[in-house]
C-alpha positions as CSV (number, residue, x, y, z in Angstrom):
1,M,-0.2,0.1,-0.2
2,T,1.3,3.3,-1.0
3,N,2.5,5.7,1.7
4,D,0.9,9.1,-0.1
5,F,-1.3,9.8,1.9
6,Q,-1.6,10.2,6.0
7,Y,-5.5,8.9,6.0
8,D,-7.7,8.2,2.9
9,S,-10.1,5.4,3.0
10,C,-9.7,5.0,-0.9
11,I,-6.3,3.9,-1.1
12,S,-6.7,2.2,2.4
13,K,-9.6,-0.4,0.2
14,G,-8.2,0.0,-2.8
15,I,-10.7,1.4,-4.8
16,C,-10.6,4.6,-6.0
17,S,-12.6,5.0,-9.1
18,I,-16.5,4.4,-10.5
19,N,-16.7,1.1,-11.6
20,P,-18.8,0.1,-15.3
21,R,-21.7,-0.3,-13.9
22,T,-22.0,2.9,-11.6
23,Y,-20.3,5.0,-14.6
24,A,-23.2,3.2,-17.2
25,L,-25.6,4.4,-15.1
26,Q,-24.5,7.9,-14.3
27,A,-24.0,8.3,-18.1
28,V,-28.2,7.0,-18.9
29,L,-28.4,10.1,-15.9
30,V,-26.3,12.3,-18.1
31,L,-28.5,11.1,-21.5
32,Y,-32.0,12.1,-19.5
33,L,-30.5,15.8,-18.5
34,R,-29.7,16.5,-22.0
35,F,-32.7,15.4,-23.0
36,I,-34.7,17.5,-20.3
37,T,-32.3,20.9,-20.6
38,K,-33.6,20.7,-24.4
39,Y,-36.5,22.2,-23.2
40,A,-36.0,24.0,-19.8
41,L,-33.0,26.2,-22.0
42,N,-35.8,26.8,-24.4
43,L,-38.6,27.8,-22.1
44,Y,-36.0,29.8,-19.6
45,Q,-35.4,31.9,-23.4
46,Q,-38.5,32.9,-22.7
47,G,-38.9,33.9,-19.7
48,I,-40.1,30.8,-18.6
49,V,-38.4,28.8,-15.7
50,D,-40.3,25.1,-13.9
51,K,-38.7,25.1,-10.3
52,N,-39.4,21.7,-10.4
53,V,-37.9,21.0,-13.1
54,E,-35.1,23.3,-12.0
55,A,-34.9,21.5,-8.7
56,L,-34.8,18.1,-10.5
57,I,-31.5,18.6,-12.9
58,L,-29.5,21.0,-10.2
59,N,-30.6,18.0,-7.8
60,T,-29.5,15.1,-10.5
61,I,-26.4,16.7,-11.5
62,T,-25.1,16.1,-8.0
63,I,-25.2,12.6,-7.3
64,A,-24.7,11.8,-11.7
65,V,-21.2,13.6,-12.1
66,S,-17.8,11.3,-9.5
67,N,-20.0,10.3,-7.5
68,P,-18.4,7.0,-6.6
69,E,-21.6,6.4,-3.4
70,F,-24.3,6.8,-6.4
71,T,-26.5,3.9,-5.8
72,E,-28.3,2.2,-8.3
73,S,-31.5,2.8,-6.0
74,S,-30.5,6.7,-6.5
75,F,-30.5,6.0,-10.4
76,T,-34.3,4.5,-9.8
77,S,-35.5,7.7,-7.4
78,A,-33.7,9.8,-10.3
79,V,-35.3,8.5,-13.5
80,T,-38.9,8.1,-11.6
81,R,-38.7,11.8,-11.2
82,F,-37.8,12.7,-14.8
83,K,-40.7,10.4,-16.2
84,E,-42.9,12.5,-13.2
85,E,-41.6,15.7,-14.8
86,L,-40.8,15.8,-19.1
87,P,-44.3,15.1,-19.5
88,S,-45.8,18.9,-18.1
89,I,-42.4,20.3,-19.1
90,I,-43.1,19.2,-22.8
91,E,-46.8,20.2,-22.9
92,K,-45.5,23.8,-21.8
93,Y,-43.1,23.2,-24.6
94,N,-45.2,22.6,-27.1
95,D,-48.7,25.4,-25.8
96,I,-46.0,28.2,-25.6
97,C,-43.4,28.1,-28.8
98,G,-46.2,26.1,-30.5
99,E,-44.0,24.1,-32.5
100,E,-44.0,20.1,-32.1
101,D,-41.6,18.7,-29.2
102,F,-37.6,17.7,-30.2
103,A,-38.9,14.3,-29.4
104,K,-41.6,14.0,-32.1
105,D,-43.0,11.2,-30.2
106,K,-45.2,10.2,-26.5
107,I,-43.0,10.0,-24.2
108,G,-43.2,6.0,-23.5
109,N,-42.2,5.1,-26.9
110,L,-38.9,7.4,-26.8
111,E,-35.9,5.8,-27.1
112,L,-34.0,6.7,-23.8
113,F,-37.3,5.4,-21.9
114,K,-37.7,2.3,-23.5
115,E,-34.0,1.1,-23.1
116,T,-34.0,2.0,-20.1
117,K,-37.1,0.6,-17.9
118,D,-35.0,-1.0,-14.9
119,V,-31.5,-1.1,-14.0
120,I,-29.9,-3.9,-16.0
121,S,-31.4,-2.2,-19.6
122,A,-29.9,0.8,-18.6
123,I,-26.5,-0.3,-18.1
124,R,-26.4,-2.2,-21.2
125,Y,-28.3,1.0,-23.0
126,G,-25.1,3.5,-20.9
127,E,-22.1,1.2,-21.8
128,S,-23.1,1.8,-25.4
129,E,-23.2,5.2,-25.0
130,I,-20.2,5.0,-23.3
131,K,-18.6,2.8,-25.9
132,K,-20.4,5.0,-29.1
133,N,-18.9,8.6,-27.8
134,V,-15.5,6.6,-27.0
135,E,-15.6,5.7,-31.2
136,A,-17.1,8.7,-32.7
137,M,-16.2,12.1,-30.8
138,D,-12.4,13.9,-30.5
139,P,-10.6,12.8,-26.8
140,E,-10.3,16.4,-26.4
141,I,-13.9,17.2,-26.6
142,R,-15.0,14.4,-24.6
143,D,-12.0,15.5,-22.0
144,L,-13.2,19.1,-21.3
145,Q,-17.1,18.2,-21.7
146,K,-16.1,15.6,-18.4
147,I,-14.8,19.5,-16.9
148,M,-17.4,21.3,-18.0
149,L,-19.7,18.5,-15.9
150,I,-17.6,18.6,-13.1
151,I,-18.1,22.8,-13.3
152,A,-21.6,22.4,-13.8
153,K,-22.0,19.9,-10.6
154,S,-20.0,22.9,-8.6
155,I,-21.9,25.7,-9.7
156,S,-25.5,23.1,-9.3
157,I,-24.4,22.6,-5.7
158,N,-23.3,26.6,-4.7
159,L,-26.8,27.9,-6.2
160,M,-28.4,25.4,-4.0
161,D,-26.2,26.5,-0.6
162,L,-27.3,30.1,-2.0
163,E,-31.3,29.4,-2.1
164,S,-30.6,27.8,1.3
165,F,-30.5,31.7,2.6
166,D,-33.2,32.6,0.0
167,K,-30.6,34.5,-2.2
168,K,-30.4,34.0,-5.3
169,Y,-28.2,34.7,-8.8
170,D,-30.2,34.8,-11.7
171,S,-28.1,33.6,-14.5
172,G,-26.8,30.7,-12.4
173,Y,-29.1,28.1,-13.8
174,L,-28.6,29.2,-17.2
175,T,-25.1,28.6,-17.2
176,V,-26.1,25.0,-15.9
177,L,-28.1,24.4,-19.0
178,K,-25.4,26.1,-21.2
179,L,-23.2,23.3,-20.1
180,L,-25.6,20.6,-20.6
181,N,-26.1,21.8,-23.7
182,K,-23.3,21.4,-25.0
183,I,-22.5,17.9,-23.4
184,G,-22.6,14.8,-26.0
185,E,-22.4,17.9,-29.1
186,E,-18.9,18.2,-32.1
187,V,-17.8,21.6,-30.9
188,E,-15.0,23.5,-32.0
189,I,-12.4,23.4,-28.3
190,E,-12.1,27.0,-28.4
191,S,-16.1,27.3,-27.6
192,L,-16.0,25.1,-25.1
193,K,-12.5,26.6,-23.7
194,N,-14.2,30.2,-23.5
195,E,-17.6,28.1,-22.1
196,I,-16.3,27.1,-19.2
197,K,-14.1,29.8,-18.6
198,S,-17.3,32.1,-18.2
199,A,-18.8,29.0,-16.0
200,A,-15.8,29.0,-13.7
201,S,-15.9,32.8,-13.3
202,I,-19.4,32.9,-12.1
203,N,-19.5,29.8,-9.7
204,N,-16.4,32.3,-8.6
205,E,-19.2,35.0,-8.1
206,I,-22.0,32.4,-7.1
207,M,-19.5,31.5,-3.5
208,H,-18.7,34.8,-3.2
209,L,-22.6,35.5,-2.5
210,V,-22.4,32.5,-0.7
211,R,-19.8,33.5,1.9
212,L,-21.7,36.7,2.1
213,A,-25.5,35.3,2.7
214,Q,-23.4,33.7,5.9
215,E,-21.7,36.4,7.5
216,E,-25.2,37.8,7.2
217,R,-27.1,35.4,8.9
218,Y,-24.2,33.8,11.0
219,G,-22.3,37.3,11.9
220,K,-18.5,38.1,10.1
221,M,-15.9,34.9,9.9
222,Q,-13.3,35.1,12.6
223,E,-10.6,33.0,13.9
224,A,-12.0,30.7,16.3
225,E,-10.6,27.6,18.2
226,V,-12.3,24.7,17.6
227,S,-11.9,21.1,20.1
228,F,-11.1,17.2,18.9
229,S,-12.1,16.6,22.4
230,T,-15.3,14.4,23.2
231,V,-17.6,14.2,26.5
232,P,-20.1,12.0,28.0
233,S,-23.0,12.0,26.6
234,K,-25.3,10.9,23.2
235,A,-24.0,12.6,20.6
236,V,-24.7,13.5,16.4
237,L,-22.6,13.9,14.1
238,V,-23.5,16.2,11.2
239,V,-21.3,16.1,7.8
240,G,-21.3,18.1,4.5
241,S,-20.7,21.5,3.7
242,N,-24.2,23.2,4.0
243,I,-23.7,25.2,7.5
244,R,-27.5,26.3,6.8
245,E,-28.0,22.6,7.5
246,L,-26.2,21.9,10.6
247,E,-28.7,24.9,11.4
248,T,-31.8,23.6,11.8
249,I,-30.4,20.3,13.0
250,L,-29.4,22.5,16.0
251,E,-32.0,24.1,16.6
252,A,-34.3,20.6,16.5
253,L,-31.5,19.3,18.7
254,K,-31.5,22.3,21.2
255,N,-33.7,21.2,24.2
256,T,-32.1,18.0,24.1
257,E,-29.4,16.2,26.0
258,I,-27.6,14.8,22.7
259,D,-24.5,16.5,21.9
260,V,-23.4,17.7,18.3
261,Y,-20.0,17.6,16.5
262,T,-19.7,18.9,13.2
263,H,-16.8,16.2,10.4
264,D,-15.0,17.5,7.6
265,D,-16.0,20.9,5.7
266,M,-18.7,21.4,8.4
267,M,-16.1,22.6,10.6
268,I,-15.7,26.2,8.9
269,A,-19.6,26.4,10.6
270,H,-17.1,27.5,14.0
271,N,-15.7,30.2,12.5
272,F,-18.9,32.1,12.1
273,P,-20.3,33.7,16.0
274,I,-23.6,32.6,16.1
275,F,-22.8,29.3,16.5
276,N,-21.4,29.6,19.8
277,E,-24.9,30.2,21.2
278,Y,-24.9,26.5,20.6
279,K,-24.0,24.6,23.9
280,N,-24.7,21.4,22.3
281,L,-22.5,22.4,19.7
282,K,-18.9,20.4,21.3
283,G,-16.3,20.7,18.5
284,Q,-15.3,18.4,15.1
285,Y,-15.0,14.2,15.5
286,G,-12.4,13.2,12.9
287,Q,-10.5,13.4,10.0
288,G,-12.4,14.2,7.1
289,V,-13.4,12.9,4.2
290,E,-10.6,11.2,3.5
291,N,-10.9,8.6,6.4
292,C,-14.4,8.6,6.6
293,L,-14.9,5.1,7.3
294,L,-12.6,4.8,10.1
295,D,-14.0,8.7,11.7
296,F,-18.0,7.2,10.8
297,A,-17.1,3.7,12.0
298,T,-15.8,4.8,15.4
299,F,-18.4,7.2,16.4
300,P,-21.1,6.4,19.1
301,G,-24.3,7.8,18.0
302,A,-26.5,9.1,14.8
303,I,-25.0,10.4,11.3
304,I,-26.4,12.8,9.5
305,L,-25.5,13.0,5.8
306,T,-26.6,16.8,4.6
307,K,-27.3,17.4,1.2
308,H,-24.2,16.7,-1.3
309,S,-22.2,15.2,0.8
310,L,-20.2,12.1,-1.0
311,H,-18.5,9.7,1.3
312,N,-17.8,5.4,1.3
313,I,-20.9,4.2,3.7
314,E,-21.5,0.7,2.2
315,N,-19.9,-0.6,4.5
316,L,-21.4,0.7,7.4
317,Y,-25.1,-0.4,7.6
318,R,-26.2,0.1,11.5
319,G,-28.8,2.1,11.5
320,L,-27.5,5.1,12.7
321,L,-26.8,7.3,8.8
322,F,-29.5,9.6,8.0
323,T,-29.3,12.3,5.3
324,T,-31.0,14.8,4.2
325,D,-30.2,14.6,0.5
326,Y,-32.2,14.6,-3.1
327,T,-31.4,10.6,-2.7
328,C,-31.1,8.4,-0.2
329,P,-27.8,5.4,-0.4
330,K,-28.9,1.7,0.3
331,G,-28.5,2.0,4.3
332,V,-29.1,5.1,5.2
333,I,-32.5,6.6,6.6
334,Q,-33.5,10.1,4.7
335,I,-34.6,12.7,6.5
336,K,-38.4,14.5,5.5
337,D,-39.5,17.7,6.0
338,N,-37.0,18.5,8.4
339,D,-38.1,15.9,11.2
340,F,-35.1,14.9,13.0
341,S,-37.2,12.5,15.8
342,K,-35.6,9.3,14.1
343,V,-32.1,11.2,15.1
344,I,-32.9,11.9,18.5
345,E,-34.2,7.9,18.8
346,A,-31.3,6.4,17.3
347,A,-28.6,8.7,19.4
348,E,-30.7,8.4,22.2
349,N,-30.6,4.7,21.8
350,A,-26.7,4.6,20.9
351,K,-23.8,3.7,23.3
352,G,-22.5,7.5,23.3
353,F,-19.2,8.4,24.8
354,K,-18.8,6.7,27.8
355,T,-16.0,8.4,29.2
356,G,-14.3,11.0,27.0
357,K,-11.2,12.3,25.4
358,Q,-9.2,15.3,25.2
359,C,-7.4,16.0,22.1
360,E,-5.4,19.3,21.5
361,S,-7.9,22.2,20.0
362,V,-6.7,23.5,16.5
363,K,-7.3,27.3,16.3
364,I,-8.7,28.0,12.0
365,G,-9.5,30.9,10.1
366,C,-9.1,34.2,9.9
367,D,-9.9,37.9,11.2
368,Y,-10.1,39.3,7.4
369,E,-9.6,42.9,7.6
370,K,-7.0,42.1,9.8
371,T,-5.4,40.2,7.5
372,H,-5.9,41.8,4.2
373,K,-4.2,44.5,6.3
374,K,-1.1,42.7,7.2
375,I,-0.9,41.0,3.2
376,K,-1.1,44.7,1.7
377,D,1.4,46.4,4.7
378,K,4.1,43.4,3.9
379,I,3.4,44.1,-0.1
380,E,4.0,47.7,-0.3
381,S,6.5,47.9,2.7
382,S,8.6,45.2,0.6
383,N,10.2,45.0,-2.5
384,Y,8.5,41.3,-2.9
385,K,8.7,40.6,-7.3
386,H,6.9,37.4,-6.7
387,I,3.9,36.4,-4.8
388,I,3.0,32.6,-4.1
389,L,-0.4,31.0,-2.8
390,I,-0.6,27.8,-1.6
391,G,-4.5,26.3,-1.0
392,L,-5.6,24.5,1.3
393,E,-4.2,20.5,2.0
394,R,-4.8,17.2,1.1
395,Y,-3.9,15.0,3.8
396,S,-0.9,13.9,1.3
397,L,2.3,12.9,3.1
398,E,4.2,13.3,0.0
399,Q,2.6,16.4,-0.5
400,K,3.2,18.4,2.4
401,A,6.9,16.9,2.0
402,Y,6.9,18.7,-1.0
403,F,5.4,21.9,0.1
404,E,7.7,22.3,3.1
405,K,10.7,22.2,0.9
406,L,9.4,24.6,-2.1
407,I,8.2,27.3,1.6
408,K,12.2,26.6,2.7
409,L,14.3,26.9,-1.1
410,A,12.0,30.1,-2.0
411,S,13.8,33.4,-2.4
412,D,13.0,35.9,0.3
413,D,12.1,38.5,-2.5
414,I,8.7,36.1,-3.3
415,L,5.7,36.7,-0.5
416,I,4.2,33.5,0.0
417,I,0.5,33.4,1.8
418,S,0.3,30.1,2.9
419,F,-3.8,28.5,3.6
420,S,-2.6,25.5,5.1
421,Y,1.2,24.5,5.7
422,N,2.9,26.7,8.6
423,I,6.7,27.7,8.2
424,E,7.9,29.9,10.2
425,K,9.5,32.6,7.8
426,E,9.7,35.9,7.2
427,N,8.0,36.4,3.9
428,V,5.8,33.8,4.8
429,I,1.8,34.9,6.2
430,T,0.0,31.7,7.7
431,I,-3.6,31.2,7.6
432,N,-5.1,28.2,8.6
433,A,-8.5,28.3,6.5
434,C,-8.3,24.4,7.0
435,F,-11.7,23.9,4.9
436,D,-12.8,26.8,3.6
437,S,-11.8,27.1,-0.2
438,H,-13.5,29.8,-0.8
439,C,-10.7,31.5,1.1
440,M,-8.0,31.5,-1.5
441,V,-10.2,33.3,-4.1
442,E,-11.2,36.6,-1.4
443,F,-7.2,37.6,-1.2
444,Y,-6.2,36.7,-4.3
445,N,-8.8,38.6,-5.6
446,D,-6.8,42.1,-2.9
447,I,-3.6,41.2,-4.2
448,K,-4.1,40.2,-7.9
449,N,-4.5,44.2,-8.6
450,Y,-0.9,44.4,-7.5
451,D,1.4,44.2,-10.4
452,I,3.5,41.4,-9.3
453,P,3.3,37.8,-10.9
454,I,0.7,35.1,-8.7
455,T,1.4,31.4,-8.9
456,A,-1.2,29.8,-7.5
457,F,-0.7,26.4,-6.1
458,F,-4.0,23.9,-5.9
459,P,-2.4,21.2,-3.3
460,K,-5.9,19.1,-3.5
461,C,-8.9,18.6,-5.7
462,D,-12.6,18.7,-4.7
463,R,-15.5,19.6,-6.3
464,D,-15.3,24.1,-5.9
465,S,-11.1,24.2,-6.8
466,I,-10.9,22.5,-10.4
467,S,-13.5,25.3,-11.0
468,Q,-11.2,28.2,-9.1
469,M,-7.8,27.0,-10.8
470,I,-9.5,27.1,-14.4
471,Y,-11.1,31.5,-13.0
472,F,-7.8,31.6,-11.9
473,S,-5.3,30.8,-14.7
474,G,-7.7,33.2,-17.0
475,Q,-5.8,36.0,-15.0
476,E,-3.5,38.2,-16.1
477,N,0.4,37.6,-14.6
478,T,-1.1,34.5,-13.3
479,K,0.3,31.0,-12.9
480,V,-1.8,27.8,-12.1
481,F,-0.2,24.5,-10.3
482,V,-2.1,21.4,-9.3
483,G,-1.3,18.6,-6.8
484,K,-2.2,15.3,-7.5
485,C,-6.0,14.4,-7.6
486,T,-7.8,11.6,-6.7
487,P,-9.1,9.6,-9.9
488,I,-12.6,9.6,-9.2
489,L,-12.2,13.1,-9.7
490,L,-9.6,13.9,-12.5
491,N,-8.1,10.4,-14.1
492,P,-4.7,11.7,-16.2
493,S,-6.6,12.3,-19.3
494,L,-8.6,15.4,-17.4
495,M,-5.3,16.4,-16.7
496,T,-3.9,16.4,-19.3
497,V,-6.6,18.4,-21.0
498,L,-6.4,21.0,-17.8
499,Q,-3.0,21.6,-18.5
500,E,-2.8,21.4,-22.5
501,K,-6.0,23.9,-22.8
502,F,-5.8,26.2,-19.6
503,N,-1.8,26.2,-18.6
504,I,-2.5,24.4,-15.2
505,N,0.4,22.7,-14.0
506,G,1.2,19.4,-12.7
507,I,3.6,19.8,-9.5
508,T,7.2,17.8,-10.4
509,N,9.3,18.5,-7.1
510,A,10.0,22.2,-5.0
511,R,13.0,22.9,-6.8
512,K,12.3,22.1,-10.4
513,D,9.3,23.8,-10.0
514,L,10.4,27.1,-8.3
515,E,12.5,27.8,-11.4
516,K,9.3,27.1,-13.9
517,I,7.8,30.6,-11.5
């Protein structure tokens, strides 16, 4: 077993890719998305948005793209919803546009529906479509379209996060429809590149609006000391990234004796002042998504998987897993209408923490205004020739050694702003951004106005960082480097396209990359 990862469930299980059956079913869902998008896009251009169809499209993207936990039951559930919504949107299109529908056939007679009437048939159909695309489509166009799907997924999740705060970004849904409309089509490479760059920029704006909405509701982000200790009590673990859902869960449990712990990206909630008011929010538990199998298996209470949190739960069917998500994996109990009564019952019946355990706390985040000023003063009082940004870490021993060496080798006329790796040097500013992927963008948008070359390193690949590195690569005077990515998200072929079409470099060794900079 490789020692590249300090914590990684996919490495420990020997499975770091999506199996062929899953891939085929996801390919079929993309066909459904393409089909319904033709109607939705035309209606949008007529000024009509069907909210049920919008929710169906956005939610389906989240389960149909780069999702190793996609199940046959998730597929069946999604297809059932498509069959419910398609007749009405086709009828609406025909009434408004006064034209024959695109398919010129009734729903029951469409090839896609006939050939995917059950899971086995759908797998065969998906496999044939994958083979057809491989044989007929230019590999570069096919790979660019896969990157479009990854960005469409990021936009979809960020849009739904924004809407959870009753905020909107009008052109976000339109951007998703345009991206889906180009999937499977032979389009010029330059056109696809421009579409991807535009979508990445829009996604960046949506993430900024999500942050503003969070701060409006929960107060300005600030540095926080997060406990990793546990105390004797019954407990619930909240997994994911949507802190609006965490608030709902805390409200539901505030009059109980059940303590709440966050996991993975949810840790950033501790940076918002209002969450300090919840006395039953105790801290963070576990090492994060790379170690979720061990974290979930050792947590002695109920676990809530919030929307769009993808985790390896197939070996943990034990009646303590719940989800608020669009589809429900096997062995997980779905929460509907914010009814957490079953969660409370499961947590009270679980063994809970008997003695508790004392662990070292961790300081995360920063006071944005003070840090902005610190960076501004550094730049204006020194003659820096280059600025290096180092993004969120990926729990890789190899990458940790790489960045420690890079920081030590960097000359004093290079200002380094690190959002993860902490090396004490006069020219280094460290911000433990932890799971706050938007933090790096916030500070980049400040410093890019200085006439100093910038190099941005992305050690970690996740649903947002792919979009962010494309956004950075399209800015003037900026180079981008990316670390090793799990094949589930970016296989070597997609990595090559990012390097060749967007000038995004893969990291090699610290000395050589510094010379390239």
